N, C-alpha and C positions, 0 to 999 in steps of 0.2 A: 864714608869709607868703612869697609868691612874689616874686622880684625878677627884673628883666630883665637878662640878661647876654649878651654875645657868646659863642657856643658854641665850645668847644675841639675837640669831637668831630665836630660836624656843620658843618664849614665848607668853603666853596669858595674864597672870597677872604679876607674878614676875620671871618667868623662871624656877621655881623649877621642875615642871613635865618635861619640855623640857630637863633640865640638867640630870635628872634621866634617861630619855629615851635615851639620848646620851651616858651616862655612861654604861648602861646595853645593849646598841645596840638594843633597842626596840623602836617601834613606840611611840612617845610621846602621841598620842591620846589614846593608850591603858593605859598608865600610868595615864592619866587624868580620864579615865573611872573608873579605880580601885580606884583612890583617891576620886572620887565622891561617890563610894560605902562606903568608910570609913567615908565620911561626913554624910551619912545617919545613920551610927551607932554611930555618936557623936564625934569621935576622929579626923575626917578629917580636920576641920578648925584649931583646935589648933595645930595639927601636921604640917599643911602647914605653919602656921605662925612661928613655931619653926624652920622648915627647911629653911624658908626664911631668918631668922636671922643667922642661923648657917652656911649654905652653902655659900661660897664666890661666887661672880659674876665672870664669865669667863673673863680672862684678854684680 
């Protein structure tokens, strides 16, 4: 069973986008670009901080 974790290897800031990319088997750069678009619409920074708090770090 797959679990969502923040990435230790593929991180730029806190590993949230890297972890989401690894979970969905997508390039983390694409996840970062989508997240950047959400940031321009106003919800990205808050969502990233909430994800950083909620998603555990990879063991």
